[in-house]
N, C-alpha and C positions, 0 to 999 in steps of 0.2 A: 127374240125379235131384235133386229138391227135397223139402223137408219142410214141410208146412203147419203153422203154429203160430199160436196166439192170444197175442199179446204185449200187455204193458201199456204204454200210451202216456202215461197220466197218472193222478193220484189227487187226491182232495180231500176234506176233512172240514168239517162244519158243526155247531156246538153252539149251542143257545139261550143268550141272554145271562144269564138267571136262573140263579144258582148257589145250591144249598142245601147248606150244610155239615152235618157230623154234629152239631155243637152246636145248630144250628137244628132238625135232625131230633129231637133229644132233648127239644125243647119240645113236640113233637107226639105222640110215643109214648114209652113207658117204655123208654128205651135210653140209651146214652152214647157219646160219641166214642171212648172207650177200648175199649168192647166191639165196636163196629162195625169199628174199625180192626184190632183183634186177630183177629176172626173172619173178616173178609172182605178187609181191605186197603183198603177204600173210605174216603176222607176227605171227598169231596164228590160231587155230581152236578148236571147241568144239567137244567132243567125248561122245557118249552115254555111260552110266554106264552099268556094267554087269546086264543083265535082263531088261534093259530099251529098249523098243521096239519102232519101228516107230510109232505105234498107240499111244503110251504114249506121244511122242513128239507132235503128232497131237492133242491129247487131250489138252495139255497145250496151243497150239496156238489157238485152237478152242474156248476155254473158254475165252481167252483174246479178241478174235475178237467179240464174243457174248457180252462181257461186254462193249467193245468199241462201239458196235452198240446199246446197251441198250435193248438187246433181250434175251429171254430164248430159249432153244433148241426146245421147243414146237412150236416156230414160224418158224422153218426150215422144209422144206419138200423135200430137195434134198441135198445130200452130194456127192461131187466129190473129190476124193483124187488122186493126181498125185504123184506117187512114183515108183522108180525102185528097192526099197529095202523093199518089203512087209513083214509083220510079218510072213506070211505063203504063200505057193503056192496058196492055197485057204482055206477059203473064202477070199474075198476082204478085204483089210485093212480098207476100208470105212465101211464095215459091222461091223467089230470089233470096230472101232471108234464109230459108231452109237450106239452100245450096251453100250460102256463105258460112253457115254454121256447121257444114259438113254432115248434114242429116239427109238421108236418102230413103227414109221409110215413113210410114204414117201419112197424115193428111195435113195439108196447109192451104189456107184460103184467106182472102180479104173480106171484110165487111165495111160498108159505108153508111155511117149514120152521123157524120161530121163530128161536132163536139161531143155528142152522146156516144160516140163510137166505142169507147172502152167499156162503158156500162152495158151496151148491147153485146159486145164481145164476151164479157163475163157471163151474161145470160146464155149466150150461145154455147160457150165451153161448158157451163154448168149442165146444160141439157145433154150435150154429147157425153159427158162423164157419167151422169146419173143414168143414162140409157145404155151404158156399156159400150159406146162407140169409141171410147178412148179411155186411157188410164191416167195420163198426165198431160196437161195442156200448157203451152207457152202462149200467154195472152198479152198482146202488145198494142199500145196506141203510139203511133209515130207520125210526125208531120214535118214537112219543110214548107210551112205557110209562106215564108218569104218569097217563094217562087211564084205565088199567085197574087201578090199584092201590087196594087197600083201605088207606086211610091210618090205620086203627086196628090193622092187622096188622103188628106189628114184625118178624115173620119174613120178610116180603116187601117192605114199603114202603121199607126202608133199602137194598135191594139194587139198585134200578133207576134209570136215568136216560134222558134223551131225547137224540137226536142223529141224524146221518146221515153216511155215508161213501160215496164214489163212486170208480169206476175206469173208465177208457176202455180197452177191449180192441179189438185190431185184428187181422185176418187178414193173415198174411204168408207168403210162400213163401221159405224159406231155401235157398240153394244148398248143395250137399253140403259145400263147404269153409268155409261160414260157421259161426261159433260158435252153438250152440243157444241159443234164447231162448223165453220164453213158458211156457204151461202144459204141463208135462211129464207129469203124471199126477194123477188125482183118485180118491179113494175115498169113497163115500157109503154111509150105512147108515140104516135106520129099523127100529124095533121098537115097534109100537103097543101091545104088551103092558104098556108102562110108562106109558101115558098118564095114569093117575090120580096119578102122582107129581108132575106139574107140568102145570097146565092153567088155563084161564080158565073160570069157572063160568057162562058165558052165551054166547048165540049166536042168530042169526036163527031157526034151525030148532028149537032146544030151548027157550029161555026168552024169545025175542024181546027180549032185553036184551043189553047189552055185556058185563056181568059183571066179575069181578075175578080177579086172579092168585091161585091156590091152589097151595101147594107143600109137599111132604114133604121138607124140606131135607136131612135126614140120608140119605134114600134117594137123592136126586139126587147128593149128594156121594159116596156109596158106589160108584155106578156110573161117575162121571165119568172118573176117572183111567184106568181100564181101557179104557173105550170110546175115549178120546182116543188112548191108546197103540196100540190095535188099528188104527185107520185111518191113523195116521202111519206105523207100521211097514209096513202093507200098501202105502202109497204109495211109500215108499222101495224096497220089494221090486220094485214094478212098473218102476222106473227103473234099478235097480242102484246107486243112491246110498245113502249111509248117513248117520247122524248126524254122523260125522266130516267129511263134505263140506258140512254145512249152515252157512250164514252167519247166517241169522236165522230165528227161530221166532216167528210172529205168531199167538198163540192167542186164543180167545174170552175176553173180559175179564169173567168172572162172579165170580170169587173168587180172591184171591191164593194161597190155600192150594191150590186146585185147579191153578192155573198152576204153582206150585212143585212140587207132587206129580207132575204129568205130566212136567215138565222133568227132575226127579230120576230118575224111572223110565225115561225115554228116554235119559238121559245127556247132556242138553243143558245146557251151562254157563249160569248165570244171565245172564252178560253178553251172551249171544246171544238173549235173550228180550225182545221188545218188550212193555212193560207200561204200560197206561194206566188200569187199573181204579181206581187211587187217585183219579184226577181225574174220570173219566167214569162210574164205577159200571158196572152191566150195562146196556148199551144194545141188548141182544138182537141183531137182524140187523145193526145199525150198528156193533157192537163191533169186529169184525175189520177192516172197511174204515177205521174211524177210527184204529185202531192202525197199520194199514198206511200210511195217509196221514201219520201222525205220524212213522213211521220214515223215510219218503221225504223229507218236508219238512225234517227236522232233519239230513239227510245221512247217516244211518246206513246205510240201504239204498241201494246203488249199482248201476249197470249191471254185469251179470255175476254179481251175488250170487245164491246159491241160497237161496230163501225158502220156508218151509213155513207155509201157512195152516191153521188148525184150529179147529173149533167143535163144540159139543155142546149140544143144547137139547131142549125138550119134544117129546114124540112117543113115545119118544125118537127124535131124529135126531142124527146125528153124521157128520162128514166132514173130509177133509183134502185139500189141493191143493198140489202141489210146483211151484214157478215158478222159472225162470231169469230174473232181472230184466233 
């Protein structure tokens, strides 16, 4: 007997060179470094350069993930890009990325679950791999959030940054006596009844414009910890594992207070939580893979570790994925 699993072969992150500190932000809107840090934990964010597209950030992350995995793009037959800031309305940013990487085979498409996008993309790739529709997947979260911010709205513009994170997932058949690896369980949720709490006020069908981020921050914060706890506990329940077994928690990097609140409610010690929100801000779908890549690159996440990914975003969408690294 064998078990089919989707394992992670490599990860990579990419951040634009331009860094905007809170001090600089305070010259644009009525805010301060002290307030932003106290309320969000954010100290800086990276911003894409003029002409630097979401697909360009994705290329940087993809190349690092491939190098980390020791693979060439020819070994990939599926690309899933999670983004809410595509290069164009169509074609998919995944198709543009595929071409920029010199790949002209396989399948490439985008998914849109906003900040939960990478967790949804992992679940999608896992399904493709386990069902024999692909062998190796390049899964990416990539965003240029700075392009949809209202830079006069201090309630939103201080929160977001640009970046991309990538992972290489591969289908393997594990023998019965081999240690378990890969994606063990995933829980995904959506409730469109909350859409007006966090949205972009533009789109091809409605306004024929790109629009800007609009958010009822207190409402989002009020729901976040409970929703995060829901999917994490459900994922543990599906596998028989518990918080006590967990080595690393890799949450969506939206707000340090939300991260701390979820960790406290779940009983996860702070030393087991990967935090990058102070340096990256909220990079939406890129946030989880950037934090994951950081944890792997600096040596904290090691082979055999039990890792929980988690995210919550507009929609509302929320999800968690438990992985044996």
